[in-house]
py3Dmol code that shows the C-alpha trace and the ligand (Angstrom):
import py3Dmol

protein = """\
ATOM      1  CA  MET A   1     131.808 118.117  91.369  1.00  0.00           C
ATOM      2  CA  GLY A   2     128.815 119.682  89.650  1.00  0.00           C
ATOM      3  CA  SER A   3     125.683 120.916  91.311  1.00  0.00           C
ATOM      4  CA  LEU A   4     123.642 117.781  90.601  1.00  0.00           C
ATOM      5  CA  ASN A   5     122.568 116.152  93.807  1.00  0.00           C
ATOM      6  CA  TYR A   6     122.742 112.408  93.976  1.00  0.00           C
ATOM      7  CA  TYR A   7     121.284 110.422  96.820  1.00  0.00           C
ATOM      8  CA  SER A   8     121.886 106.733  97.265  1.00  0.00           C
ATOM      9  CA  PRO A   9     119.001 104.258  97.620  1.00  0.00           C
ATOM     10  CA  GLU A  10     120.122 103.787 101.223  1.00  0.00           C
ATOM     11  CA  GLN A  11     119.627 107.488 101.931  1.00  0.00           C
ATOM     12  CA  TRP A  12     116.074 107.393 100.554  1.00  0.00           C
ATOM     13  CA  ASP A  13     115.264 104.198 102.476  1.00  0.00           C
ATOM     14  CA  ALA A  14     116.675 105.592 105.712  1.00  0.00           C
ATOM     15  CA  ALA A  15     114.676 108.810 105.350  1.00  0.00           C
ATOM     16  CA  GLY A  16     111.472 106.847 104.729  1.00  0.00           C
ATOM     17  CA  ALA A  17     112.017 104.438 107.610  1.00  0.00           C
ATOM     18  CA  ARG A  18     112.776 107.288 109.984  1.00  0.00           C
ATOM     19  CA  ALA A  19     109.703 109.206 108.823  1.00  0.00           C
ATOM     20  CA  ARG A  20     107.423 106.269 109.530  1.00  0.00           C
ATOM     21  CA  ALA A  21     108.965 105.705 112.965  1.00  0.00           C
ATOM     22  CA  ASP A  22     108.655 109.434 113.739  1.00  0.00           C
ATOM     23  CA  ALA A  23     104.975 109.444 112.774  1.00  0.00           C
ATOM     24  CA  GLU A  24     104.257 106.338 114.874  1.00  0.00           C
ATOM     25  CA  GLU A  25     105.867 108.017 117.858  1.00  0.00           C
ATOM     26  CA  ILE A  26     103.737 111.157 117.494  1.00  0.00           C
ATOM     27  CA  LEU A  27     100.589 109.051 117.096  1.00  0.00           C
ATOM     28  CA  ARG A  28     101.420 106.973 120.170  1.00  0.00           C
ATOM     29  CA  ALA A  29     102.032 110.093 122.236  1.00  0.00           C
ATOM     30  CA  HIS A  30      99.164 112.318 121.109  1.00  0.00           C
ATOM     31  CA  TRP A  31      96.552 110.651 118.913  1.00  0.00           C
ATOM     32  CA  ASP A  32      93.103 109.971 120.391  1.00  0.00           C
ATOM     33  CA  GLY A  33      92.616 106.973 118.082  1.00  0.00           C
ATOM     34  CA  GLN A  34      89.800 108.634 116.125  1.00  0.00           C
ATOM     35  CA  LEU A  35      89.667 108.972 112.336  1.00  0.00           C
ATOM     36  CA  PRO A  36      90.320 111.191 110.620  1.00  0.00           C
ATOM     37  CA  VAL A  37      93.587 112.109 112.308  1.00  0.00           C
ATOM     38  CA  LYS A  38      93.626 115.842 113.073  1.00  0.00           C
ATOM     39  CA  PRO A  39      96.975 117.282 112.000  1.00  0.00           C
ATOM     40  CA  ILE A  40      96.348 120.729 113.504  1.00  0.00           C
ATOM     41  CA  GLU A  41      95.662 119.189 116.894  1.00  0.00           C
ATOM     42  CA  LEU A  42      98.803 117.037 116.679  1.00  0.00           C
ATOM     43  CA  ALA A  43     100.865 120.069 115.635  1.00  0.00           C
ATOM     44  CA  ASN A  44      99.449 122.038 118.571  1.00  0.00           C
ATOM     45  CA  LYS A  45     100.265 119.194 120.952  1.00  0.00           C
ATOM     46  CA  ASN A  46     103.822 119.366 119.647  1.00  0.00           C
ATOM     47  CA  GLY A  47     104.041 123.046 120.474  1.00  0.00           C
ATOM     48  CA  ALA A  48     103.415 124.449 116.989  1.00  0.00           C
ATOM     49  CA  TRP A  49     100.902 127.083 115.932  1.00  0.00           C
ATOM     50  CA  VAL A  50      99.093 126.556 112.641  1.00  0.00           C
ATOM     51  CA  TYR A  51      97.840 129.366 110.419  1.00  0.00           C
ATOM     52  CA  SER A  52      96.078 129.268 107.103  1.00  0.00           C
ATOM     53  CA  SER A  53      96.886 132.304 104.977  1.00  0.00           C
ATOM     54  CA  ASP A  54      97.546 133.457 101.436  1.00  0.00           C
ATOM     55  CA  LEU A  55     101.103 132.259 100.736  1.00  0.00           C
ATOM     56  CA  LYS A  56     102.768 133.946  97.804  1.00  0.00           C
ATOM     57  CA  ASP A  57     105.063 132.649  95.081  1.00  0.00           C
ATOM     58  CA  SER A  58     103.343 129.277  94.673  1.00  0.00           C
ATOM     59  CA  ALA A  59     104.295 128.146  98.150  1.00  0.00           C
ATOM     60  CA  SER A  60     102.004 125.499  99.629  1.00  0.00           C
ATOM     61  CA  GLY A  61     103.387 125.467 103.157  1.00  0.00           C
ATOM     62  CA  MET A  62     106.020 126.883 105.463  1.00  0.00           C
ATOM     63  CA  LEU A  63     107.612 126.084 108.781  1.00  0.00           C
ATOM     64  CA  VAL A  64     109.081 129.084 110.569  1.00  0.00           C
ATOM     65  CA  LYS A  65     110.697 129.198 113.960  1.00  0.00           C
ATOM     66  CA  ALA A  66     112.572 132.139 115.443  1.00  0.00           C
ATOM     67  CA  ASP A  67     114.954 131.811 118.378  1.00  0.00           C
ATOM     68  CA  SER A  68     113.116 131.343 121.688  1.00  0.00           C
ATOM     69  CA  ALA A  69     109.747 131.320 119.921  1.00  0.00           C
ATOM     70  CA  PRO A  70     107.292 128.519 119.211  1.00  0.00           C
ATOM     71  CA  PRO A  71     107.347 127.027 115.708  1.00  0.00           C
ATOM     72  CA  VAL A  72     104.658 128.240 113.303  1.00  0.00           C
ATOM     73  CA  ILE A  73     103.236 126.245 110.407  1.00  0.00           C
ATOM     74  CA  TYR A  74     101.630 128.192 107.559  1.00  0.00           C
ATOM     75  CA  VAL A  75      99.422 126.561 104.985  1.00  0.00           C
ATOM     76  CA  ASP A  76      98.072 128.174 101.822  1.00  0.00           C
ATOM     77  CA  ASN A  77      94.382 128.998 102.202  1.00  0.00           C
ATOM     78  CA  GLY A  78      93.931 128.740  98.434  1.00  0.00           C
ATOM     79  CA  ASP A  79      94.476 124.986  98.613  1.00  0.00           C
ATOM     80  CA  GLY A  80      91.665 122.518  99.134  1.00  0.00           C
ATOM     81  CA  PHE A  81      90.905 120.973 102.520  1.00  0.00           C
ATOM     82  CA  LEU A  82      92.674 117.664 101.824  1.00  0.00           C
ATOM     83  CA  ARG A  83      95.772 119.375 100.496  1.00  0.00           C
ATOM     84  CA  GLN A  84      95.924 121.656 103.527  1.00  0.00           C
ATOM     85  CA  ARG A  85      95.697 118.661 105.880  1.00  0.00           C
ATOM     86  CA  PHE A  86      98.566 116.941 104.081  1.00  0.00           C
ATOM     87  CA  THR A  87     100.680 120.110 104.045  1.00  0.00           C
ATOM     88  CA  ILE A  88     100.225 120.636 107.800  1.00  0.00           C
ATOM     89  CA  ALA A  89     101.292 117.031 108.442  1.00  0.00           C
ATOM     90  CA  HIS A  90     104.243 117.519 106.046  1.00  0.00           C
ATOM     91  CA  GLU A  91     105.427 120.637 107.888  1.00  0.00           C
ATOM     92  CA  LEU A  92     105.063 118.820 111.210  1.00  0.00           C
ATOM     93  CA  GLY A  93     107.387 116.198 109.722  1.00  0.00           C
ATOM     94  CA  HIS A  94     109.956 118.902 109.022  1.00  0.00           C
ATOM     95  CA  LEU A  95     109.587 120.137 112.596  1.00  0.00           C
ATOM     96  CA  VAL A  96     110.111 116.678 114.094  1.00  0.00           C
ATOM     97  CA  ALA A  97     113.221 116.098 111.957  1.00  0.00           C
ATOM     98  CA  HIS A  98     114.545 119.573 112.741  1.00  0.00           C
ATOM     99  CA  ARG A  99     114.161 119.012 116.485  1.00  0.00           C
ATOM    100  CA  GLN A 100     116.087 115.750 116.273  1.00  0.00           C
ATOM    101  CA  GLU A 101     118.950 117.465 114.533  1.00  0.00           C
ATOM    102  CA  ALA A 102     118.973 120.971 115.954  1.00  0.00           C
ATOM    103  CA  GLY A 103     116.722 121.026 119.022  1.00  0.00           C
ATOM    104  CA  ASP A 104     115.209 124.431 119.645  1.00  0.00           C
ATOM    105  CA  ASP A 105     117.274 126.271 116.996  1.00  0.00           C
ATOM    106  CA  ALA A 106     115.601 128.669 114.590  1.00  0.00           C
ATOM    107  CA  VAL A 107     114.543 127.260 111.228  1.00  0.00           C
ATOM    108  CA  SER A 108     112.698 128.255 108.087  1.00  0.00           C
ATOM    109  CA  TYR A 109     111.375 125.948 105.382  1.00  0.00           C
ATOM    110  CA  VAL A 110     109.300 127.009 102.416  1.00  0.00           C
ATOM    111  CA  ASP A 111     107.640 124.295 100.351  1.00  0.00           C
ATOM    112  CA  PHE A 112     106.853 125.115  96.761  1.00  0.00           C
ATOM    113  CA  ARG A 113     104.383 123.171  94.674  1.00  0.00           C
ATOM    114  CA  ASN A 114     106.854 122.123  92.026  1.00  0.00           C
ATOM    115  CA  SER A 115     109.968 121.585  94.131  1.00  0.00           C
ATOM    116  CA  THR A 116     112.148 118.611  93.316  1.00  0.00           C
ATOM    117  CA  SER A 117     112.432 115.857  95.869  1.00  0.00           C
ATOM    118  CA  ASN A 118     115.321 115.015  98.160  1.00  0.00           C
ATOM    119  CA  PRO A 119     115.554 112.870 101.303  1.00  0.00           C
ATOM    120  CA  VAL A 120     114.424 115.774 103.512  1.00  0.00           C
ATOM    121  CA  GLU A 121     111.233 116.272 101.458  1.00  0.00           C
ATOM    122  CA  TYR A 122     110.751 112.524 101.149  1.00  0.00           C
ATOM    123  CA  HIS A 123     110.908 112.270 104.934  1.00  0.00           C
ATOM    124  CA  ALA A 124     108.247 114.980 105.316  1.00  0.00           C
ATOM    125  CA  ASN A 125     105.949 113.343 102.748  1.00  0.00           C
ATOM    126  CA  GLU A 126     106.313 109.848 104.183  1.00  0.00           C
ATOM    127  CA  PHE A 127     105.765 111.280 107.654  1.00  0.00           C
ATOM    128  CA  ALA A 128     102.575 112.992 106.498  1.00  0.00           C
ATOM    129  CA  GLY A 129     101.235 109.799 104.896  1.00  0.00           C
ATOM    130  CA  ALA A 130     102.055 107.715 107.963  1.00  0.00           C
ATOM    131  CA  LEU A 131     100.533 110.299 110.311  1.00  0.00           C
ATOM    132  CA  LEU A 132      97.270 110.744 108.401  1.00  0.00           C
ATOM    133  CA  MET A 133      96.909 107.029 107.556  1.00  0.00           C
ATOM    134  CA  PRO A 134      98.017 105.151 110.698  1.00  0.00           C
ATOM    135  CA  GLU A 135      99.481 101.828 109.622  1.00  0.00           C
ATOM    136  CA  GLU A 136      97.322  99.417 111.598  1.00  0.00           C
ATOM    137  CA  HIS A 137      94.022 101.102 110.692  1.00  0.00           C
ATOM    138  CA  PHE A 138      95.052 101.538 107.079  1.00  0.00           C
ATOM    139  CA  THR A 139      96.191  97.931 106.705  1.00  0.00           C
ATOM    140  CA  ASN A 140      93.040  96.533 108.352  1.00  0.00           C
ATOM    141  CA  LEU A 141      90.763  98.600 106.118  1.00  0.00           C
ATOM    142  CA  VAL A 142      92.641  97.600 102.955  1.00  0.00           C
ATOM    143  CA  ARG A 143      92.392  93.929 103.984  1.00  0.00           C
ATOM    144  CA  ALA A 144      88.685  94.450 104.658  1.00  0.00           C
ATOM    145  CA  GLY A 145      88.366  95.342 100.975  1.00  0.00           C
ATOM    146  CA  LYS A 146      87.859  99.114 101.181  1.00  0.00           C
ATOM    147  CA  SER A 147      88.343 100.897  97.874  1.00  0.00           C
ATOM    148  CA  ASP A 148      90.816 103.740  97.461  1.00  0.00           C
ATOM    149  CA  ALA A 149      87.908 106.177  97.273  1.00  0.00           C
ATOM    150  CA  GLU A 150      86.510 104.870 100.586  1.00  0.00           C
ATOM    151  CA  LEU A 151      89.952 105.003 102.181  1.00  0.00           C
ATOM    152  CA  ALA A 152      90.450 108.577 100.956  1.00  0.00           C
ATOM    153  CA  ARG A 153      87.106 109.548 102.484  1.00  0.00           C
ATOM    154  CA  LEU A 154      87.784 107.815 105.827  1.00  0.00           C
ATOM    155  CA  PHE A 155      91.289 109.213 106.268  1.00  0.00           C
ATOM    156  CA  LYS A 156      90.482 112.563 104.628  1.00  0.00           C
ATOM    157  CA  VAL A 157      93.390 112.415 102.199  1.00  0.00           C
ATOM    158  CA  SER A 158      93.667 112.470  98.401  1.00  0.00           C
ATOM    159  CA  SER A 159      93.394 109.262  96.356  1.00  0.00           C
ATOM    160  CA  ARG A 160      96.981 109.859  95.327  1.00  0.00           C
ATOM    161  CA  ALA A 161      98.063 109.851  98.994  1.00  0.00           C
ATOM    162  CA  VAL A 162      96.165 106.565  99.467  1.00  0.00           C
ATOM    163  CA  ALA A 163      97.978 105.026  96.479  1.00  0.00           C
ATOM    164  CA  VAL A 164     101.376 106.108  97.808  1.00  0.00           C
ATOM    165  CA  ARG A 165     100.608 104.731 101.269  1.00  0.00           C
ATOM    166  CA  ARG A 166      99.449 101.385  99.808  1.00  0.00           C
ATOM    167  CA  LYS A 167     102.698 101.101  97.877  1.00  0.00           C
ATOM    168  CA  THR A 168     104.816 102.028 100.899  1.00  0.00           C
ATOM    169  CA  LEU A 169     103.121  99.352 102.991  1.00  0.00           C
ATOM    170  CA  GLY A 170     103.291  96.751 100.208  1.00  0.00           C
ATOM    171  CA  LEU A 171      99.502  96.520  99.977  1.00  0.00           C
ATOM    172  CA  GLY A 172      99.137  96.342  96.206  1.00  0.00           C
ATOM    173  CA  ALA A 173      98.609  99.025  93.618  1.00  0.00           C
TER     174      ALA A 173
END
"""
ligand_1 = """\
1
ZN
Zn 108.827 120.124 102.699
"""
view = py3Dmol.view(width=600, height=400)
view.addModel(protein, "pdb")
view.setStyle({"model": 0}, {"cartoon": {"style": "trace"}})
view.addModel(ligand_1, "xyz")
view.setStyle({"model": 1}, {"stick": {}})
view.zoomTo()
view.show()
């Protein structure tokens, strides 16, 4: 076989469904119910340190964990506030998935801005969207007629993240 990766629709769907369930579980366990959701606080409550620093080579975020050490999330300080929030939530998604598969083992992820997607990245992105835009609140606000710009402001995410979340939840374009 060649080096082209092919993933079946079932693999994408399973990754997305798991991501949303994982985010709900973290919110249930640690969220204070206030908007906007604070991804640094949720990462801290899950045992991870979060640092903002100058990441090289067009990396936007990293998750690094050495043996017998707490996991560390790095986010690029050159990115805007909203992007940094999403990246932190994305890296927390990687951490949650890693723990399910490999417990306390060491791990290192580097996320680049232009990386191609796969079910692992899809999981982390769906997790981030579900964490930052909790389903019940998001759905209620959409049904109350809030615009995407208002939703982006309330949840402190980009308009693009709002659009993706709407689509995921079947709430129109
Ligand atoms: Zn990633």
